[in-house]
C-alpha distance (Angstrom), angle and dihedral (degrees) to the residues before:
residue distance angle dihedral
M1 . . .
T2 3.79 . .
Q3 3.78 134.0 .
V4 3.80 104.5 -169.4
V5 3.79 113.9 -176.0
L6 3.79 137.9 160.8
L7 3.81 108.7 -83.2
D8 3.80 109.4 -117.3
N9 3.81 123.4 -173.8
V10 3.82 91.5 -147.7
E11 3.78 101.5 44.4
H12 3.80 92.1 37.2
H13 3.80 98.8 36.0
D14 3.81 92.0 128.1
L15 3.80 98.8 46.9
R16 3.78 117.1 126.2
L17 3.79 131.6 -163.5
I18 3.80 122.5 -137.4
T19 3.79 101.6 -141.8
R20 3.80 101.5 -176.6
F21 3.80 120.3 100.0
A22 3.79 119.9 -127.3
P23 3.82 141.4 147.2
D24 3.81 92.0 -103.6
L25 3.81 91.0 56.0
G26 3.80 95.0 61.6
D27 3.80 98.1 -94.2
R28 3.81 98.1 120.9
V29 3.82 95.9 100.1
N30 3.79 130.1 128.7
L31 3.82 97.1 -153.9
V32 3.79 131.1 40.3
L33 3.79 124.8 -173.8
V34 3.81 111.0 -119.8
V35 3.80 131.6 -169.7
P36 3.82 132.5 -143.2
T37 3.80 94.4 -105.8
E38 3.81 90.5 66.9
F39 3.81 100.7 39.6
A40 3.82 92.6 105.8
E41 3.81 91.7 57.4
V42 3.81 95.9 37.4
Q43 3.81 94.7 52.1
R44 3.80 91.3 60.5
E45 3.81 91.2 62.5
Y46 3.82 112.9 18.5
P47 3.81 141.9 35.4
I48 3.83 110.5 -103.8
L49 3.80 113.0 -143.0
F50 3.79 134.0 168.7
R51 3.78 134.5 -133.6
R52 3.78 135.9 -179.1
S53 3.78 115.5 -113.6
E54 3.80 122.5 -137.6
N55 3.82 90.7 -90.6
G56 3.81 91.8 53.2
T57 3.80 99.0 -105.0
F58 3.79 121.6 126.2
Q59 3.79 125.6 -111.8
A60 3.80 129.8 -171.9
F61 3.79 123.4 -129.8
A62 3.77 138.7 -173.4
L63 3.80 110.2 -134.0
L64 3.81 112.2 -134.8
G65 3.80 103.1 166.5
F66 3.80 146.2 -1.8
E67 3.80 98.9 -121.8
K68 3.78 131.9 56.5
D69 3.81 112.1 -85.2
E70 3.82 91.1 9.6
N71 3.80 119.3 133.7
L72 3.79 107.7 177.7
Y73 3.81 90.7 -170.3
L74 3.81 91.1 59.3
D75 3.78 131.4 78.7
D76 3.78 136.8 147.9
N77 3.82 89.4 -73.9
G78 3.78 96.1 56.3
W79 3.80 142.8 -93.3
H80 3.80 109.9 -36.3
A81 3.80 104.8 -148.8
Q82 3.78 135.7 92.0
Y83 3.80 92.5 -126.6
I84 3.82 129.7 41.1
P85 3.83 114.6 -158.3
A86 3.80 109.7 -105.5
M87 3.80 95.2 -122.5
Q88 3.80 89.1 60.6
A89 3.80 95.8 36.2
R90 3.82 92.2 55.0
G91 3.81 89.4 72.6
P92 3.82 111.1 175.5
F93 3.80 96.8 -2.7
R94 3.79 127.5 103.9
I95 3.78 138.0 173.1
G96 3.79 116.1 -115.6
F97 3.78 129.5 179.0
R98 3.79 127.8 -130.1
Q99 3.77 111.2 -147.5
Q100 3.79 114.0 -135.9
D101 3.80 116.3 -136.6
G102 3.77 111.4 -95.2
Q103 3.80 93.5 3.1
G104 3.77 128.2 112.9
G105 3.78 128.2 -148.8
R106 3.77 128.3 59.7
G107 3.77 97.1 -51.7
E108 3.79 130.7 -143.9
P109 3.84 116.2 -20.3
M110 3.80 116.4 -119.1
I111 3.80 134.4 -177.4
M112 3.77 114.8 -112.0
V113 3.80 127.9 -171.3
D114 3.78 131.4 -154.1
L115 3.80 103.8 -135.4
D116 3.81 90.7 -166.0
H117 3.81 93.8 56.1
P118 3.84 113.1 118.7
R119 3.82 90.9 -125.4
I120 3.81 92.9 61.1
S121 3.79 116.2 89.6
R122 3.77 141.6 152.0
T123 3.80 94.4 -150.8
E124 3.81 106.9 35.3
G125 3.79 135.8 49.1
D126 3.79 136.4 19.1
P127 3.82 120.8 -30.1
L128 3.79 117.6 -111.9
F129 3.80 93.9 -150.8
L130 3.79 133.8 37.7
P131 3.84 117.9 -111.2
H132 3.81 94.1 -111.6
G133 3.80 98.3 35.0
G134 3.76 135.9 -71.3
N135 3.78 133.7 82.9
A136 3.79 121.5 -62.2
P137 3.85 121.5 -137.8
A138 3.82 92.1 -99.8
F139 3.79 89.8 59.3
E140 3.81 93.2 46.4
R141 3.82 90.3 52.5
A142 3.79 89.7 50.9
V143 3.81 91.1 51.2
E144 3.81 91.2 51.5
T145 3.80 91.0 50.1
L146 3.79 91.2 50.7
R147 3.81 90.0 49.6
T148 3.82 89.2 55.1
L149 3.79 90.8 51.2
H150 3.80 95.4 43.8
S151 3.79 95.2 51.3
G152 3.80 91.4 39.7
V153 3.78 94.7 53.5
E154 3.80 89.7 50.6
A155 3.83 90.5 52.8
S156 3.82 96.9 45.5
D157 3.80 100.2 81.8
A158 3.79 92.9 49.2
M159 3.80 92.0 47.5
F160 3.79 94.5 50.5
A161 3.80 91.6 45.7
V162 3.81 89.9 55.8
F163 3.82 92.8 44.1
A164 3.81 91.1 50.9
E165 3.80 93.4 46.2
A166 3.81 90.1 51.5
G167 3.83 91.6 47.5
L168 3.79 93.1 -121.8
L169 3.81 99.1 135.8
A170 3.79 114.5 86.8
P171 3.83 129.8 175.0
V172 3.79 114.2 -107.7
E173 3.79 131.6 -176.7
I174 3.78 117.3 -157.9
N175 3.81 115.6 -145.5
I176 3.79 119.2 -179.0
Q177 3.80 122.3 177.8
F178 3.81 122.9 -176.4
D179 3.80 97.5 170.8
E180 3.80 140.3 -29.2
T181 3.81 92.1 -68.6
A182 3.81 100.7 40.1
R183 3.77 117.3 62.8
Y184 3.79 126.0 144.8
T185 3.79 126.1 -163.2
L186 3.79 122.2 -172.2
P187 3.83 110.1 -169.6
D188 3.80 133.9 -177.9
F189 3.79 96.6 42.1
F190 3.79 129.2 131.8
A191 3.79 128.5 -156.7
I192 3.79 138.1 -176.2
S193 3.79 108.4 -82.4
E194 3.80 110.9 -127.8
E195 3.81 90.0 -160.1
A196 3.80 93.3 52.3
L197 3.79 91.7 46.1
S198 3.80 92.3 51.4
Q199 3.82 92.0 50.7
L200 3.81 98.8 51.5
D201 3.78 114.7 128.6
G202 3.79 121.9 -121.7
E203 3.78 95.6 -101.3
T204 3.81 93.3 52.2
L205 3.80 91.5 45.4
Q206 3.78 90.5 51.8
R207 3.80 91.6 49.0
L208 3.80 91.6 49.3
N209 3.77 91.8 46.8
Q210 3.79 95.1 48.2
S211 3.80 91.1 50.2
G212 3.81 91.4 50.4
F213 3.79 91.6 -121.7
L214 3.81 96.8 109.6
T215 3.80 90.0 71.6
L216 3.80 89.9 49.2
A217 3.80 91.2 51.2
Y218 3.80 90.1 53.7
C219 3.82 90.5 46.8
A220 3.79 90.5 55.6
L221 3.80 91.8 44.4
L222 3.80 94.1 49.9
S223 3.79 91.6 45.2
K224 3.81 90.3 70.1
G225 3.80 86.5 77.7
N226 3.81 87.6 72.0
L227 3.79 89.1 69.0
A228 3.81 87.6 80.7
R229 3.80 89.0 56.0
L230 3.80 90.6 51.4
I231 3.79 90.9 50.9
D232 3.80 90.2 50.7
L233 3.81 91.8 49.3
K234 3.80 90.0 49.8
A235 3.81 92.3 49.1
R236 3.80 91.3 51.2
R237 3.80 91.7 48.6
R238 3.80 91.1 50.6
Q239 3.79 90.3 52.2
N240 3.79 90.4 54.0
L241 3.81 95.8 51.4
């Protein structure tokens, strides 16, 4: 259940944000949507993979685990990574759009809050607003996270169009086997093809570089090295069962 409303510093002056990460706060997930504006941070911690949505467009994801509802970076003591993907870090906050009278388009962006989200409280956590007015640090962090998402979503279509035109997206199936009884297969993913990237002609490389998407392609390619870390985290968790 959700109750998404426009965040108001008068009506919601006493709202608090629970900033810890825990299974009971909705953080036990094995995939998180990520956007181009955070690829540099994401690739240091997580594998970046791609999938087609139901309408055929591509989306990027950080892989957190091999099973449904498995986050190998999360335990009872928190989320053990230097960077939390923005879609997860945003918690109860959303971007809405206020339509101006007589104007088309999406309108003016506004910050919305889901009052039923488990991170929202009036008794626990960090205040969103200062006692005598103004935004508290928790609110400012939320705004910055939403900015990352907003600009990243706007850049996604252009990035994937360039990747597809350059032939950089290749299907990949991830198969991990620990023993005869534990095997994990993750189908329907795409990844940046190292071979295709290495064979790009000068004109395509220049176009990718000028658009800023060449760096993002390398971020996604390099992020595949984090798969070994995930496997190690899974092996350790299996040993502790």
